[in-house]
C-alpha positions as CSV (number, residue, x, y, z in Angstrom):
1,M,-18.2,-13.4,5.5
2,T,-19.5,-10.0,6.5
3,P,-18.5,-6.8,4.8
4,D,-16.5,-5.8,8.0
5,Q,-14.7,-9.1,7.9
6,R,-13.8,-8.7,4.2
7,L,-12.5,-5.2,5.0
8,K,-10.5,-6.4,8.0
9,W,-9.0,-9.3,5.9
10,F,-8.0,-6.9,3.1
11,L,-6.4,-4.4,5.4
12,R,-4.4,-7.2,7.1
13,V,-3.2,-8.9,4.0
14,I,-2.0,-5.6,2.4
15,G,-0.6,-4.4,5.8
16,V,1.4,-7.6,6.4
17,S,2.6,-7.6,2.8
18,A,3.8,-4.0,3.2
19,L,5.6,-4.9,6.5
20,L,8.0,-7.0,4.4
21,A,9.4,-3.7,3.0
22,F,11.2,-3.3,6.3
23,A,13.6,-6.1,5.2
24,A,14.4,-4.1,2.0
25,A,15.5,-1.2,4.2
26,I,18.3,-3.2,5.6
27,M,19.1,-5.2,2.5
28,P,22.8,-5.2,1.4
29,E,23.5,-2.8,-1.4
30,K,24.9,-5.6,-3.5
31,W,21.5,-7.3,-3.4
32,M,19.8,-4.1,-4.5
33,I,22.0,-3.9,-7.5
34,E,21.6,-7.6,-8.4
35,I,17.8,-7.4,-8.1
36,A,17.7,-4.3,-10.3
37,Q,19.8,-6.0,-12.9
38,E,17.5,-9.1,-12.8
39,L,14.5,-6.9,-13.4
40,G,16.2,-5.3,-16.4
41,I,16.8,-1.9,-14.7
42,D,20.4,-1.4,-15.6
43,P,22.6,0.3,-14.7
44,F,21.6,0.8,-11.1
45,P,23.2,4.1,-10.0
46,E,25.5,3.2,-7.2
47,S,25.4,6.4,-5.1
48,P,24.6,7.2,-1.5
49,L,21.5,9.2,-2.6
50,T,20.1,6.2,-4.5
51,F,20.5,3.8,-1.6
52,Y,19.2,6.5,0.8
53,L,16.0,6.9,-1.3
54,A,15.5,3.2,-1.8
55,R,15.9,2.5,2.0
56,N,13.6,5.4,3.0
57,L,10.9,4.4,0.6
58,S,11.1,0.9,2.0
59,L,10.7,2.3,5.5
60,L,7.7,4.3,4.4
61,Y,6.0,1.3,2.9
62,G,6.7,-0.7,6.1
63,F,5.2,2.0,8.3
64,V,2.1,2.2,6.0
65,G,1.7,-1.6,6.4
66,A,1.9,-1.2,10.2
67,L,-0.8,1.5,10.1
68,L,-3.1,-0.7,8.0
69,C,-2.7,-3.5,10.5
70,I,-3.6,-1.1,13.3
71,L,-6.6,0.2,11.4
72,S,-7.9,-3.3,10.9
73,E,-8.1,-3.9,14.7
74,D,-10.9,-1.4,15.3
75,L,-13.0,-0.7,12.2
76,P,-15.7,1.3,14.0
77,R,-13.2,3.6,15.5
78,Y,-11.2,4.1,12.3
79,R,-13.9,3.8,9.7
80,D,-13.6,7.5,8.6
81,L,-9.8,7.3,8.4
82,I,-10.0,4.1,6.3
83,G,-12.3,6.0,3.9
84,W,-9.7,8.8,3.6
85,A,-6.9,6.2,3.3
86,A,-8.7,4.7,0.3
87,L,-9.0,8.1,-1.4
88,G,-5.4,8.8,-0.7
89,T,-4.4,5.5,-2.1
90,I,-6.4,6.1,-5.3
91,A,-4.7,9.5,-5.7
92,F,-1.3,8.0,-4.9
93,G,-1.8,5.3,-7.6
94,L,-2.7,7.9,-10.2
95,L,0.4,9.9,-9.3
96,Q,2.6,6.8,-9.4
97,L,1.5,6.1,-13.0
98,V,2.5,9.6,-14.0
99,V,5.8,9.7,-12.1
100,D,6.8,6.2,-13.2
101,A,6.1,7.0,-16.8
102,M,8.1,10.2,-16.5
103,S,11.0,8.3,-14.9
104,G,11.5,6.1,-18.0
105,L,10.9,2.8,-16.1
106,P,9.7,-0.1,-18.1
107,G,6.0,-0.2,-18.9
108,W,5.4,-3.3,-16.9
109,W,6.8,-1.5,-13.9
110,T,4.6,1.5,-14.4
111,I,1.5,-0.5,-14.8
112,G,2.4,-3.0,-12.1
113,E,3.2,-0.4,-9.4
114,G,0.8,2.4,-10.2
115,G,-1.9,0.2,-11.6
116,S,-1.9,-2.1,-8.5
117,T,-1.9,0.8,-6.1
118,L,-4.8,2.4,-8.0
119,A,-6.7,-1.0,-8.0
120,G,-6.0,-1.5,-4.3
121,G,-7.3,2.0,-3.5
122,L,-10.5,1.4,-5.5
123,L,-11.0,-2.0,-3.8
124,L,-10.3,-0.5,-0.4
125,S,-12.9,2.2,-1.1
126,W,-15.5,-0.3,-2.3
127,L,-14.9,-2.6,0.7
128,E,-15.1,0.4,3.1
129,R,-18.3,1.7,1.6
130,R,-19.9,-1.8,1.7
131,A,-18.8,-2.2,5.4
132,R,-20.1,1.3,6.3
133,A,-23.5,0.6,4.6
134,D,-23.8,-2.7,6.4
135,S,-22.9,-1.2,9.8
136,S,-25.5,1.5,9.4
137,V,-28.1,-1.1,8.6
138,T,-27.2,-3.5,11.4
139,G,-26.2,-0.8,13.8
140,S,-23.0,-2.8,14.5
141,D,-20.8,0.3,14.9
142,E,-22.9,1.6,17.8
143,T,-22.9,-1.7,19.6
144,L,-19.1,-2.0,19.4
145,R,-18.3,1.5,20.7
């Protein structure tokens, strides 16, 4: 598997996974409350603002997933943007660790969310740099444009 293929595969897997967040945006409120209780986050504040924030965050994750799928379709065209997305994801993961810790969420949540985002950003950065280096050696970006 070439470095470009690995990068494309990674973007698509993460993108399609994030698309699943669209379902959470329309999830019944009762389900949100039950899931939070199952996860040990109790009590779940039942207010319009809480549901608004949960649904809008789900929409944001879904749209990020759609963007990653689009980026995976034309690596030469979007290579620079993918590099910036990797840096942004690393920063976002670090900030998630801080915000989650400040929010009083369980440690497993903080490490799971912020840690996985940080790890994903680092992996994306590594895959993008490998693909960029390979394309400069093989000249594949120039032949695809």
